[in-house]
N, C-alpha and C positions, 0 to 999 in steps of 0.2 A: 504494500500500500504506500503510495507516494502522493503528496500534495504539493503543488507549485502555485505560488502567488503570481497570477497574470496581471491583475489590476489591484492597486491600492492607492491611497492618498500619498503614501511615502515611497520614495526611491532611495536606493542605497549608494554609498560612496563607491565610485569606480565601477558601477554596474550601469551601463548606458541603456536603461529602459525608460519608458514614459510612465508618469503617474497622473492620476486625476481623482476627483472626489467620487470614486466608485469602487466596486469590488468584483473580483472574479478569481475563482480558484479552479485549477485543473487537477483532477484526481485520477489515479490509475489504481484499480483494484483487480488484479488478475488480468483478464481480457477486457474488462470493462473500462472505458475511457469516459470520464464524466466531467462536464463543464458545469460548475456551480456558479450561477450568475455570470453576466458578461459585460459588466461595466457600463459606462455612460456613452462612449463614443467608439471610434475605431481603434482606440488604444489597446483593447484586448487582442485584436487581430495583429497589430503591429508588434506588440510584445511577444505574442506566441511565435511569430515568424523569427524574431531575433533570438528567442530561446530554443528554437528548433522543435517546438511543440506543434505537432501535426493535427490541427483541429478537424481535418477531413476524416479522422479516425474516431471522432466522438460517437459514442453509442447512446448516451443519455445526457439531456440538458435538464438541470434542476434549477428551479428559481425559488429563492428564499421568500420573495414577495414582489409586488408589482411596480415599485418605484423605478423611475427612469434611470437612476444611477446604478441599477442592477439589471435592467432589461434593455436599455438603450443601445448597447453594443450589438444586439441581435440583428439590427438593420444592416450592420457592416459585416456580418458573418454569414448572411443568407447564401451567398455564392460559394462559400467554403464548406459549410456544414452539410453532412449527409442527411437523409431522411430519418433522423434519430427519434428516440422517445423524448417527450417532454414530461417531466414530473413536477407538479406544483399543486397548490391549493386551487379550488375552482374559481375563487375571486381574483386570482392574480392578474388577469388580463382585462379587467374592467377599466373603463376610462376614468382617469383621475386628474384632479387639478388642485393647484395650491397657489394662492395669491394671483389668481387669474391666468396662470400658465399651466401647460401640461405638466403633470407630475408622474405619469404612469407610462406603461408600454404603449407604443404606437400600433401594436398588433392586437387584434381581438382574438378570442379563442377560436372562432369559426374560421378565421383566415389562417391561423397556424395549423389547424387540423387538415388543411389541404396538402401540407407537406409532411407534418410530423405526426407520430403516433402519440395521442394525448392521454396521459395518465393523471387526471385531476381528482384529488381526493382530500377530504378533511381528515381522514384517518391515516395512521402510519402505513407506509408501504415500502417494501424492499426495493432498493435500487441496484444492489450488487450483493455478492456473498457477505460482505462485511459492512455495507452502508445501508442505512434506513432513513427515509424521509419521515419526519415527525408528524406532518399534517398540522391541524389547528392546535395551538397551545392553550391549555386551560390556565386560568389564574390560580396560583397555588400559594400566594403570599399576600400580605396586606400593604406592601410598600412599592409594588410595581403595577399600578393601575394602567389600563389602556389609555393612551393619550391621543387626542385627535390630531391628525396630520392631513389638512386639506379636506377635500370632498371626493366622493366617487359617484359615478352615474348609476342610477337605479331606475326601475320602471316608474317610480314616483318623481324622478328628477334627481338632481345632485343632492346628496345627503352627507352628513359628517362621516369622515373616514377614520376609523380607529385601527386600520391596518390589521384586520382580523386574520388575513391570510398569512401573516408573517410566520415563518417556520425555519427549520434548520435540518442539517444532516447529522446523523450519529454514526461514528465509526466504532464498531464493536471489536474488541480484542480480548485476549485471554484474561488480562488483569483488570479490565474495566472498559469504560467507554470514553470516546473523545468527541466533543461537540463542535460542529462546524456551522457558524452562524453567518447571516448576512448583515442585518442591522439590529436585530433583537428588539424590535418594537414590542414584541410580546413580553419582554423582560428577560434578561439573561438568567436570572435566578429561577423564574418560572420555567424557562426552557431546561435548565439543569435539573430541577426537581422533577419535571415530567419525564425527562430521559432516564433519570435514575430509577424512577418508579416503574417505567415501562420495561426496562432491561434488568432491573434488580441487580445492578452492578454499580460500583463506585465511579464517579466522574474523575477521570485521570487527566483530562486536558480540555481546553477550550481555545479555539481560534476564530476570530471574526470581529464584527462590529458590536459594540455594547450599547450604542446609542446613548452615551452619557457625555454631556458637554461641560458640566460644572461639577466640582468636587463638593456637592451640596449634601443635604441630609439623605436624599435617596441614594446617592453614590456611596455614602458611608455605610448605609444599610446593605447595599450590594456587596461591598468589600467585606463586611462582617460576615455575611452569609457565605461567601466564597471561602473565606478564611476558616469558618467552622466546617464547611464541606471538605476542606483539606485537599483542594485541587492542586496537584504539584506542577502542572504545566499550564501557564496562561499566556495567550498571545492576543491581547486586545489591539484592534487596529481600526481602520476606516473611519467610522463615526464616533470614535472614542478620543476625546481631547487629550492633549499632553498633561493637563492638570489632573485629569482623572487617572491616566496611566501612572503618573508619578505617585498619586495617592495610593493606588493599588500596590505599586512596587514597594512602598514602605512596609506593607504587610505581607505581600506574596510576590516573590520575584517574577517579573514579567519578561518574556522573551521579546526581542525586537522583531517587528514585521516590516518587510519592504518588498517591492516588486522584484521577482526573481528568486525569492526565498523558497527553499525546499524543506519539507519535513518527510521523513521516512519512518514508517512504523513496522 
């Protein structure tokens, strides 16, 4: 099992890849080649080419949620990607807007179904031998409420969007589970608690966006929960501010994440 960071907000010294406010991970699990989110623009395609990652071999596309910094790159990958599977929550490809601008995927479910094999579910589903998509995340604590982020199109018109489709991947290994997140709108601790409950195994690591910008009371409660959980490997990135990462690092050592980084399990 190998994870490569194709898109993140941060680039590394002396690695000449592009960064942007988006996220994309490329994962290999045996014969399965999985693209988890695809960034905001053509940066995913450019970085993959520079890293020698052949996206024409992708077998499954997994989307953490529908925001454009995770789905926008798909428009620049259409000519490269094969007719793979798409795994996501059913609400992922709704029209979304924030501050009067598009905030979601430019593709609707029906349009994608013309090329891809759609696997949309609120329930957990297997993606590969060791990877599982969590589906809709329940609220399991009192400090990570769902927060509105813009609006989405419904039969009744545009309504408040609480990003209920936000989800994650879980990598299952012999000693526990590793959580792979996009933005964690559902709450990183809710996600960790749900994954732990689902697999009945300890959480050994987390990589992805925590969607925390301020080292405020909520962030402190998140840190306290993760510290109590005893997660030995933390890689917060993308939508996790430096202030929050620094606060986490004071309690739990954080690994640095940047475009081109590889993790092998």
